[in-house]
VOGU-3710 file (C-alpha; in Angstrom, 3 decimals, decimal comma):
1> mpvmvdgesl> 40,728/146,464/-219,470  41,762/150,015/-218,086  39,407/152,029/-216,312  38,703/155,833/-217,289  38,266/158,223/-214,869  36,216/161,418/-215,833  33,907/161,982/-213,054  30,924/161,252/-215,026  30,865/157,366/-216,131  32,455/155,024/-213,422
11> tledvvqvar> 30,415/152,050/-213,451  29,934/149,716/-210,247  31,782/146,816/-212,363  34,385/149,650/-213,112  35,005/150,143/-209,371  35,232/146,177/-208,581  37,801/145,683/-211,315  40,067/148,133/-209,823  39,650/147,418/-206,536  39,607/143,613/-206,514
21> ynepvfldes> 41,292/142,913/-209,620  44,073/145,574/-209,846  42,793/147,016/-213,335  45,003/149,772/-214,273  43,194/153,470/-214,200  43,790/156,413/-216,435  42,588/160,046/-216,270  40,467/161,025/-219,176  41,535/164,078/-221,141  38,239/165,415/-220,986
31> ailkikksra> 38,292/165,992/-217,217  41,458/168,048/-217,404  40,089/171,195/-218,625  37,181/171,314/-215,793  39,949/170,584/-213,378  42,223/173,403/-214,161  39,474/175,830/-214,345  37,973/175,053/-211,077  41,461/175,407/-209,809  42,035/178,647/-211,097
41> lvetainegr> 38,852/179,958/-209,714  40,175/179,070/-206,011  43,498/180,746/-206,704  41,566/183,941/-208,120  39,365/183,788/-204,906  42,520/183,963/-202,600  44,588/186,489/-204,687  41,242/188,857/-204,336  41,105/188,338/-200,499  37,650/186,683/-200,987
51> vvygvntgfg> 36,713/184,673/-197,651  36,018/180,908/-198,672  35,216/178,621/-196,222  37,794/175,723/-196,204  40,015/177,844/-198,398  41,168/180,744/-195,804  38,806/179,709/-192,867  38,781/177,135/-190,232  36,672/173,904/-190,403  33,423/173,096/-188,762
61> dlanvsinre> 32,413/175,356/-185,651  35,734/177,176/-186,542  34,685/178,190/-189,728  34,397/181,928/-188,613  38,271/182,253/-187,869  40,116/183,607/-190,646  43,536/182,282/-191,797  46,550/184,435/-192,971  47,520/183,723/-196,424  50,972/182,464/-195,289
71> dlarlqinii> 49,362/179,895/-193,338  46,961/178,569/-195,790  49,100/175,492/-197,151  49,657/174,491/-193,489  46,063/174,768/-192,768  45,489/172,092/-195,368  48,299/169,806/-193,935  46,679/170,539/-190,288  43,365/169,077/-191,423  44,932/165,825/-192,928
81> rshsagvgpp> 46,847/165,556/-189,830  44,001/166,074/-187,280  41,364/164,451/-188,948  43,310/161,173/-189,020  41,681/160,141/-185,649  40,287/156,936/-186,707  40,701/153,484/-184,888  39,772/149,988/-185,057  40,690/147,028/-187,715  42,044/148,657/-190,834
91> fsrevvrgmm> 39,594/148,303/-193,988  40,513/145,677/-196,525  43,184/146,579/-199,112  40,207/146,067/-201,701  38,131/148,842/-199,809  40,755/151,219/-199,875  41,621/150,857/-203,409  37,986/151,287/-204,242  37,982/154,606/-202,099  40,977/155,850/-203,514
101> llranalakg> 39,332/155,380/-207,176  36,033/156,789/-206,192  37,773/160,166/-204,519  39,797/160,515/-207,504  36,783/160,249/-209,592  34,708/162,862/-207,819  37,804/165,281/-207,672  37,758/164,695/-211,554  34,701/166,282/-211,949  36,336/169,634/-211,517
111> fsgvrlqiie> 34,233/171,044/-208,479  36,618/170,273/-206,021  39,318/173,338/-206,996  42,357/170,982/-206,487  45,397/170,992/-208,901  45,364/168,313/-211,643  48,495/166,789/-209,449  46,388/165,732/-206,778  44,175/163,415/-208,884  47,233/162,139/-210,944
121> tlieminkdv> 48,937/161,021/-207,606  45,933/159,177/-206,349  45,845/157,364/-209,566  49,509/156,638/-209,633  49,059/155,305/-206,129  46,264/152,935/-207,408  48,376/151,634/-210,353  51,611/151,011/-208,177  49,708/149,328/-205,601  50,473/152,009/-202,700
131> vpvvpqqgsv> 47,426/151,397/-200,435  46,956/153,404/-197,155  45,978/151,618/-193,763  42,812/153,061/-193,146  41,098/152,437/-189,717  37,252/151,616/-190,263  35,977/153,379/-187,126  35,641/156,926/-186,529  33,192/158,269/-189,463  29,864/159,353/-188,728
141> gssgdlapla> 29,159/159,981/-192,052  29,063/163,776/-192,456  30,798/165,978/-193,153  31,405/163,006/-195,383  33,931/160,064/-194,103  36,485/162,616/-192,861  38,732/159,959/-190,609  38,976/157,539/-193,102  39,659/160,017/-195,804  42,038/161,739/-193,914
151> hmalvligeg> 44,095/158,432/-193,411  43,964/157,923/-196,942  45,363/161,538/-197,802  48,091/161,197/-195,132  49,977/158,840/-197,446  49,510/161,139/-200,283  51,462/163,670/-198,403  54,091/161,246/-197,378  52,751/160,474/-193,989  50,859/157,599/-192,048
161> eayysnqvvn> 51,089/154,029/-193,202  50,553/152,224/-196,420  50,698/148,513/-197,527  53,387/148,037/-200,470  54,781/144,845/-201,559  52,569/142,819/-198,642  54,283/144,790/-196,041  52,961/147,746/-193,920  55,724/150,559/-194,162  55,290/154,294/-193,707
171> gkealrkagi> 53,819/156,584/-196,225  56,953/158,243/-196,965  58,906/154,903/-197,625  56,086/153,252/-199,483  55,783/156,456/-202,101  59,557/156,304/-202,471  59,802/152,539/-203,154  56,787/153,075/-205,598  58,776/155,985/-207,146  56,140/158,410/-206,271
181> kpvvlqakeg> 56,449/162,336/-205,175  54,596/163,132/-202,111  52,318/166,074/-202,831  52,814/169,291/-201,141  49,308/170,590/-200,356  48,245/174,076/-201,454  44,624/175,877/-200,432  41,468/173,904/-200,593  43,038/170,797/-201,461  43,376/169,143/-197,801
191> valingtqpm> 39,685/169,606/-197,443  38,799/168,653/-200,865  40,480/165,281/-200,222  38,558/164,490/-197,106  35,068/165,787/-197,503  33,090/162,973/-199,407  31,365/159,848/-199,265  33,727/157,199/-200,602  34,646/155,113/-197,940  31,005/154,390/-197,394
201> savgvlavhd> 30,415/154,139/-201,133  33,337/151,902/-201,854  32,392/149,386/-199,209  28,822/149,683/-200,750  29,927/149,005/-204,212  31,692/145,895/-203,229  28,804/144,918/-200,868  26,283/145,259/-203,677  28,270/143,860/-206,205  28,722/140,390/-204,136
211> alqlicdati> 24,954/140,705/-203,094  23,775/140,159/-206,545  26,024/137,153/-206,876  24,931/135,806/-203,715  21,003/136,085/-205,290  22,433/133,645/-208,098  23,749/131,185/-205,566  20,959/131,335/-203,356  18,668/130,870/-206,296  20,685/127,700/-207,290
221> asslslealr> 21,140/126,367/-203,890  17,472/126,786/-202,909  16,458/124,791/-206,243  19,024/122,040/-204,974  17,204/121,810/-201,647  13,774/121,731/-203,274  15,124/118,620/-205,315  16,386/117,264/-202,205  13,479/117,683/-200,229  11,037/116,327/-203,348
231> gtrvasderi> 9,606/119,798/-203,642  6,916/120,879/-206,304  7,950/122,819/-209,082  4,409/124,688/-209,377  5,345/127,719/-207,204  7,636/129,168/-209,678  4,795/128,852/-212,519  5,090/131,982/-214,583  0,787/132,848/-214,331  1,287/133,075/-210,402
241> hairphegqi> 3,889/135,801/-210,816  2,242/137,712/-214,073  -0,543/138,665/-211,438  1,893/140,223/-208,899  4,256/141,659/-211,231  6,987/142,842/-208,813  10,319/142,639/-211,213  12,474/140,624/-208,695  10,051/138,209/-207,844  9,178/137,318/-211,624
251> dvasaqrkil> 13,082/137,317/-212,173  13,576/134,937/-209,356  10,774/132,826/-210,463  11,900/132,735/-214,164  15,469/131,494/-213,029  14,168/129,024/-211,010  12,185/127,786/-214,162  15,461/127,779/-216,110  17,160/125,696/-213,462  14,442/123,350/-212,211
261> ldseinqsha> 13,726/121,546/-215,656  12,283/118,136/-215,225  14,410/115,547/-213,444  14,456/111,971/-212,391  13,972/113,271/-208,619  10,806/115,259/-209,857  9,176/112,311/-211,795  9,922/110,077/-208,709  7,350/111,918/-206,649  4,995/112,999/-209,254
271> dcgkvqdays> 2,108/111,093/-207,634  2,838/111,490/-203,973  -0,326/113,491/-202,972  1,338/116,332/-201,312  -0,644/119,357/-201,686  1,933/122,136/-200,731  5,271/122,784/-199,720  6,388/125,138/-196,529  6,879/128,692/-197,290  10,677/128,257/-197,307
281> lrcipqvlga> 10,458/126,369/-200,538  6,910/127,711/-201,923  7,730/131,588/-201,526  11,586/131,327/-202,946  10,414/133,949/-205,704  8,635/136,152/-203,393  11,388/136,054/-200,690  14,402/136,253/-202,920  12,741/138,504/-205,492  12,191/141,303/-202,995
291> sldairyays> 15,525/141,264/-201,619  16,788/141,359/-205,163  14,354/144,641/-205,606  15,945/145,908/-202,652  19,702/145,088/-203,953  18,913/146,840/-207,181  17,566/149,865/-205,546  20,808/150,011/-203,569  23,030/149,490/-206,795  21,053/152,560/-208,365
301> vleteinsat> 21,908/154,697/-205,380  25,365/153,698/-205,706  25,544/154,330/-209,393  24,485/157,904/-208,918  26,878/158,548/-205,929  30,108/157,348/-207,501  30,044/160,308/-210,359  28,870/162,845/-207,833  30,778/165,949/-206,368  30,324/165,493/-202,507
311> dnplvfgddg> 32,899/167,915/-200,805  32,511/171,278/-199,468  32,624/174,073/-200,743  32,312/173,265/-203,933  33,849/175,103/-206,898  31,755/176,196/-210,085  34,423/177,464/-212,604  32,067/178,083/-215,354  29,853/180,518/-213,070  32,930/181,928/-211,284
321> vvisggnfhg> 31,274/181,159/-207,884  32,143/178,842/-204,629  29,206/177,778/-202,804  28,870/175,839/-199,421  26,648/173,308/-199,458  25,902/169,757/-197,703  26,434/167,049/-200,660  29,196/165,354/-198,123  25,965/164,264/-196,187  25,920/160,568/-196,428
331> qpialamdfl> 22,179/159,789/-195,809  21,412/158,382/-199,342  23,897/156,018/-199,066  23,063/155,467/-195,413  19,707/154,406/-196,103  20,585/152,235/-198,969  23,056/150,290/-197,120  20,733/149,325/-194,304  17,965/148,511/-196,891  20,959/146,213/-198,195
341> giavseiasi> 21,689/144,771/-194,892  18,118/144,025/-194,299  17,591/142,316/-197,882  20,466/140,341/-197,472  19,681/139,119/-194,077  16,491/137,695/-195,318  18,279/135,501/-197,689  20,125/134,118/-195,014  17,163/133,891/-192,882  14,925/131,753/-195,240
351> serrvnrlvs> 18,043/129,725/-196,280  18,452/128,675/-192,882  15,144/127,337/-192,833  15,581/125,061/-195,823  18,886/123,805/-193,945  16,744/122,997/-191,082  14,086/120,983/-193,080  17,112/119,121/-194,736  18,415/117,911/-191,215  15,312/117,203/-189,628
361> pdlselpafl> 13,748/113,610/-190,535  10,307/114,366/-189,889  10,105/117,046/-192,596  12,639/115,819/-194,945  12,120/112,064/-195,126  15,816/111,905/-195,343  18,282/110,617/-192,744  18,644/112,178/-189,561  20,903/115,167/-190,041  21,876/113,780/-193,304
371> tskggldsgm> 24,090/110,831/-191,715  23,441/107,169/-192,343  25,055/106,399/-188,831  22,903/108,537/-186,792  23,775/108,448/-183,021  27,313/107,319/-183,660  27,663/110,198/-186,200  26,247/113,450/-185,662  26,350/114,399/-189,468  25,420/118,078/-190,392
381> miaqytaaal> 23,436/118,772/-186,953  25,814/121,537/-185,860  25,884/122,871/-189,346  22,366/123,741/-188,837  23,460/125,526/-185,540  25,929/127,356/-187,042  23,363/128,756/-189,978  21,013/129,704/-186,992  23,752/131,563/-185,102  24,851/133,579/-188,205
391> vsenkvlahp> 21,186/134,239/-189,052  20,488/135,344/-185,270  23,588/137,645/-185,423  22,261/139,160/-188,689  18,871/140,296/-186,815  21,235/142,374/-184,664  23,324/143,718/-187,490  20,129/144,603/-189,357  19,088/147,178/-186,721  19,623/150,411/-189,023
401> asvdsiptsa> 22,249/152,786/-188,548  20,670/155,449/-190,307  18,131/156,168/-188,071  20,651/157,450/-185,061  22,429/160,885/-185,256  24,818/162,500/-182,874  25,862/165,843/-182,745  29,637/166,659/-183,853  31,763/169,695/-184,027  30,076/171,721/-181,299
411> dqedhvsmgt> 26,693/171,316/-182,793  27,551/172,840/-186,270  27,322/169,442/-187,503  24,035/168,656/-185,504  22,645/165,630/-187,656  24,790/163,030/-189,393  24,194/159,825/-191,407  25,834/157,132/-190,035  26,335/156,083/-193,531  29,746/154,412/-192,859
421> iaarkaanil> 28,402/152,284/-190,073  25,630/151,289/-192,269  27,821/149,938/-195,097  30,050/148,248/-192,502  27,088/146,365/-191,102  25,783/145,465/-194,396  29,159/144,078/-195,338  29,158/142,153/-192,194  25,722/140,631/-192,792  26,657/139,906/-196,396
431> gnaqnvvaie> 29,569/137,769/-195,333  27,363/135,866/-192,591  24,754/135,280/-195,484  27,421/133,970/-197,764  28,328/131,122/-195,046  24,707/130,534/-194,556  24,124/129,804/-198,512  27,412/127,621/-198,374  25,928/125,544/-195,675  22,850/125,198/-197,524
441> ymcacqgidf> 24,648/123,831/-200,534  26,665/121,541/-198,658  23,546/119,785/-196,995  21,483/120,018/-200,226  23,991/118,209/-202,283  24,102/115,593/-199,273  20,456/115,159/-199,653  20,855/114,522/-203,055  23,495/111,929/-202,689  20,747/110,103/-200,507
451> laplkpsepl> 18,461/110,139/-203,432  20,766/108,578/-205,779  20,692/106,890/-208,134  17,934/109,181/-209,022  19,298/112,469/-210,421  18,107/116,287/-209,950  17,707/118,546/-213,189  20,467/118,812/-215,787  21,541/121,938/-214,434  21,500/121,073/-211,078
461> qeafktirkr> 23,715/118,210/-211,754  26,278/120,681/-212,970  26,294/122,899/-209,783  26,155/119,451/-207,626  29,215/118,166/-209,611  31,279/121,351/-209,312  30,952/121,123/-205,299  31,552/117,423/-205,471  34,762/118,173/-206,974  36,045/119,889/-203,773
471> vpkltddrsl> 33,943/118,684/-201,147  33,163/115,104/-200,833  29,839/113,373/-199,637  30,074/112,900/-195,811  30,201/109,361/-195,083  32,030/109,653/-191,550  32,066/112,650/-189,388  34,849/115,202/-190,005  35,200/118,828/-189,430  32,775/120,501/-191,747
481> sqdittirel> 34,545/124,035/-191,139  37,015/123,498/-194,174  33,572/122,338/-196,345  31,905/125,422/-195,702  34,866/127,689/-196,706  35,606/125,598/-199,669  31,902/125,983/-200,947  32,088/129,709/-199,892  35,368/130,061/-202,068  33,314/128,633/-204,838
491> mrsgeiiasv> 30,608/130,989/-204,474  33,054/134,093/-204,781  34,953/132,727/-207,527  31,438/132,197/-209,547  31,985/128,603/-210,466  28,971/127,225/-209,063  26,914/129,764/-211,010  29,015/129,251/-214,194  28,461/125,481/-214,071  24,759/126,417/-214,123
501> esltgplyen> 24,623/129,027/-216,497  26,568/126,940/-219,195  23,206/125,183/-219,428  20,740/127,831/-218,557  22,334/131,006/-220,178  22,309/134,165/-217,687  19,973/133,578/-214,654  19,682/137,316/-214,188  19,933/140,227/-216,195  21,237/143,270/-213,960
//
């Protein structure tokens, strides 16, 4: 369905649909009057000779430099060019599409003083898939994501580079091929395009969306491991969690109960005499539940941010005033992204401990390294190494970026958020965690194979069959990299979750 931009009602799911799945975008008519009223105030201020930061002054520590009226348009072009100083690998196309959507939505709130044409052109670029090439590095997260947004805005004015028809071409050529006219910036518009938190927010929205999906996969994978390791279901008993009522913990335990229906495997060890399981099995609701609560917190922060006005100065058309403030500061996103990264790293950490149990015969009572030819074959020995390496890498990445600050712009900008770095780190942690959970799926399915002909619960049989359609049982050593990649693709597509939820209904209500 087309996604409406009005500055007020964008959802995280809307952003994902546009960024990742190319849903079309349109500007809601309700926003047009606010946009025009805001622009009219900027033009009135110029005509009356008022001094307004970023409109007829320099930027940052140059705010005390007045700009002649005949140079106002050039000032806006100069800020885009000069601030395009990013380096490093580019953001993915989906992140940049999300960034463009979020910037259009922020401008559509009607507090930025830009012409309607600016927003319409951004939306046209999204709909015709003209995607600027935006380097990932160069933002300290305040005054907003200046460098990334400047690279985005370069293409809007027919400069820079862009992806179009699976090729990287210069911005002017990309717009020409798409039939889009470059924008000729006027007063206030350059600074309005680059003062904001949209790059960190776009990365964050996609990461939060995928982290919620990862919670579902981690719940299923951990339940498969519990079956393969012949663990007890007692730890998900509703009474336990009712007397420690953290929402995430309750929800994970509930999801486990839906998945871990009675099974042949469970019946086979009903009288085994084991008193309790290791923490990585017994504390799944407590650990995954705490991560789920943290992810939901990050979701709520982004839900507010993506419908906020984050540039400077802000133009209040109804009040007839232009006010300089600090809504560009990325601290809310920085803290949320650091929290997200820590929460997701814990999903991987506990997952790797279950992988270790699965491959260790003294802990699993399964063949060593999940192979029947131990010695001749190494089985899944090194898959656990890979999981351990990813978890250790996440420990480094999980160090918070938001506790750091470094002064910029000759100490005018003397406290910054590092929000974009926090968001990028969280996305990297997420990618590592997805691979760890894919390894757990792979090892747990191999463990289930060794328990045949006993079967797991019906929902887990569906997950097992979905994986086995693409990844066969390991009978002789082979490269496992492709198996891990294939399972991660199944996770990304949602196929494993869908197979389980076809019997259980939704595991989580977000």
